[in-house]
VOPAGU-2260 file (C-alpha; in pm, 1 decimal, decimal comma):
REM VOPAGU-2260
SITE   aa  ch    i         X         Y         Z
SITE  UNK   A    0   -1465,0     103,3    2219,1
SITE  UNK   A    1   -1303,9     183,9    1854,0
SITE  UNK   A    2   -1044,1      61,8    1667,1
SITE  UNK   A    3    -811,0     343,3    1531,1
SITE  UNK   A    4    -540,5     252,9    1273,2
SITE  UNK   A    5    -217,8     458,1    1360,5
SITE  UNK   A    6     -65,3     434,1    1009,4
SITE  UNK   A    7    -203,3     425,4     665,3
SITE  UNK   A    8    -187,1     164,4     421,2
SITE  UNK   A    9    -345,3     109,3      25,2
SITE  UNK   A   10    -294,9     -56,0    -276,0
SITE  UNK   A   11    -406,9    -337,8    -486,5
SITE  UNK   A   12    -206,8    -622,2    -338,0
SITE  UNK   A   13    -151,7    -816,0       0,8
SITE  UNK   A   14    -480,3    -596,6     112,2
SITE  UNK   A   15    -492,1    -867,8     375,3
SITE  UNK   A   16    -273,1    -723,5     578,4
SITE  UNK   A   17    -360,7    -385,0     498,2
SITE  UNK   A   18    -390,2    -155,1     839,6
SITE  UNK   A   19    -767,9    -108,1     708,1
SITE  UNK   A   20    -827,8    -440,9     688,9
SITE  UNK   A   21    -690,3    -538,5     998,0
SITE  UNK   A   22    -885,2    -260,2    1189,7
SITE  UNK   A   23   -1194,7    -404,7    1064,8
SITE  UNK   A   24   -1093,3    -731,0    1148,5
SITE  UNK   A   25   -1017,8    -627,3    1470,3
SITE  UNK   A   26   -1273,1    -430,4    1538,3
SITE  UNK   A   27   -1537,1    -743,7    1432,0
SITE  UNK   A   28   -1417,8    -969,2    1670,5
SITE  UNK   A   29   -1438,3    -674,6    1950,9
SITE  UNK   A   30   -1796,1    -593,2    1859,1
SITE  UNK   A   31   -1691,8    -221,0    1814,4
SITE  UNK   A   32   -1636,5      -0,2    1559,8
SITE  UNK   A   33   -1335,4     143,6    1353,3
SITE  UNK   A   34   -1215,0     387,3    1167,0
SITE  UNK   A   35   -1039,2     376,7     820,2
SITE  UNK   A   36    -731,6     579,5     728,0
SITE  UNK   A   37    -756,1     570,9     346,0
SITE  UNK   A   38    -405,8     728,0     312,0
SITE  UNK   A   39     -79,5     520,8     169,7
SITE  UNK   A   40     194,4     455,5     449,9
SITE  UNK   A   41     471,7     603,6     262,8
SITE  UNK   A   42     456,1     868,3      49,1
SITE  UNK   A   43     738,1    1015,9    -187,1
SITE  UNK   A   44     703,9    1375,4    -240,9
SITE  UNK   A   45     671,2    1609,5      90,0
SITE  UNK   A   46     379,7    1810,3     -84,3
SITE  UNK   A   47     163,3    1463,0    -125,9
SITE  UNK   A   48     180,4    1397,3     241,8
SITE  UNK   A   49      88,9    1772,3     329,8
SITE  UNK   A   50    -169,0    1716,6      95,6
SITE  UNK   A   51    -305,1    1393,2     248,2
SITE  UNK   A   52    -287,2    1525,3     596,8
SITE  UNK   A   53    -495,5    1832,9     494,4
SITE  UNK   A   54    -781,1    1580,4     357,6
SITE  UNK   A   55   -1074,6    1580,4     627,4
SITE  UNK   A   56   -1117,5    1214,0     643,6
SITE  UNK   A   57    -771,7    1168,6     738,5
SITE  UNK   A   58    -708,6    1450,3     930,2
SITE  UNK   A   59   -1015,0    1361,1    1123,8
SITE  UNK   A   60    -839,9    1005,2    1187,1
SITE  UNK   A   61    -518,5    1144,9    1283,6
SITE  UNK   A   62    -709,3    1349,2    1529,6
SITE  UNK   A   63    -876,6    1024,5    1698,1
SITE  UNK   A   64    -531,2     880,7    1700,5
SITE  UNK   A   65    -396,0    1124,4    1935,0
SITE  UNK   A   66    -640,0    1008,5    2199,3
SITE  UNK   A   67    -586,8     642,1    2192,9
SITE  UNK   A   68    -625,4     405,8    2537,9
SITE  UNK   A   69    -412,5     139,7    2407,1
SITE  UNK   A   70    -204,2      66,9    2069,3
SITE  UNK   A   71     -97,6    -231,5    1928,7
SITE  UNK   A   72     168,5    -193,0    1714,0
SITE  UNK   A   73     372,0    -453,1    1516,3
SITE  UNK   A   74     769,0    -453,6    1516,6
SITE  UNK   A   75     910,2    -561,3    1193,1
SITE  UNK   A   76    1206,5    -721,4    1047,7
SITE  UNK   A   77    1351,3    -577,2     776,2
SITE  UNK   A   78    1564,6    -909,9     667,0
SITE  UNK   A   79    1321,6   -1223,3     750,4
SITE  UNK   A   80     975,1   -1258,3     580,6
SITE  UNK   A   81     955,2    -866,7     524,2
SITE  UNK   A   82     607,4    -734,2     515,1
SITE  UNK   A   83     750,8    -360,6     399,8
SITE  UNK   A   84     957,5    -561,2     138,9
SITE  UNK   A   85     655,6    -806,4      45,7
SITE  UNK   A   86     424,5    -485,3      13,6
SITE  UNK   A   87     635,0    -332,0    -205,9
SITE  UNK   A   88     786,2     -31,8      37,7
SITE  UNK   A   89    1140,1    -168,8      60,8
SITE  UNK   A   90    1349,4    -236,7    -227,0
SITE  UNK   A   91    1681,9    -451,8    -240,4
SITE  UNK   A   92    1918,6    -163,0    -229,5
SITE  UNK   A   93    1690,1     -66,4      98,2
SITE  UNK   A   94    1793,5    -385,5     260,4
SITE  UNK   A   95    2126,8    -327,9     146,3
SITE  UNK   A   96    2147,8      18,3     326,4
SITE  UNK   A   97    1977,5    -161,4     624,2
SITE  UNK   A   98    2206,4    -434,0     658,9
SITE  UNK   A   99    2503,3    -197,0     610,2
SITE  UNK   A  100    2354,9      51,0     916,3
SITE  UNK   A  101    2283,9    -290,2    1130,5
SITE  UNK   A  102    1917,9    -222,9    1127,2
SITE  UNK   A  103    1787,8    -543,4    1326,7
SITE  UNK   A  104    1398,2    -407,5    1327,9
SITE  UNK   A  105    1114,3    -126,2    1295,3
SITE  UNK   A  106     804,7     -14,3    1453,6
SITE  UNK   A  107     645,0     246,7    1221,6
SITE  UNK   A  108     911,4     260,3     952,0
SITE  UNK   A  109    1159,6     379,0    1214,2
SITE  UNK   A  110    1445,7     131,0    1193,8
SITE  UNK   A  111    1658,8      41,3    1467,2
SITE  UNK   A  112    1945,7    -142,3    1552,8
SITE  UNK   A  113    2012,9    -435,0    1880,1
SITE  UNK   A  114    2060,9    -179,8    2121,8
SITE  UNK   A  115    1751,3      24,3    2019,8
SITE  UNK   A  116    1938,1     296,1    1841,1
SITE  UNK   A  117    1701,0     486,5    1552,3
SITE  UNK   A  118    1879,8     453,4    1229,1
SITE  UNK   A  119    1878,8     688,4     956,2
SITE  UNK   A  120    1655,7     587,3     628,3
SITE  UNK   A  121    1524,6     784,2     381,5
SITE  UNK   A  122    1196,8     739,1     397,8
SITE  UNK   A  123    1139,3     776,0     768,4
């Protein structure tokens, strides 16, 4: 068994909730190994995304992630105790936009309303 992060997450703050830290902690509890995805969860420039995804270490983990047997994913709430706001991915104007489009949650930065319809968001 091996734990493989399905999205990136790096930074200096709130390390205890970063993807790689969570993967490590879960692998430790399950007495198995894990991979690390050393890449930000969101990038501002498409060119940077392409460069990161072409790096061998990142590419290898993304390939591993295509064949997972079980995925543990989080469902976020952009309005109450938002992890995305806490770590700086969402600003107040983002939250205002999400309220306007009636987004109630997200899975992997894909925001949805109470019926499950995906709501457009510029960082998706």
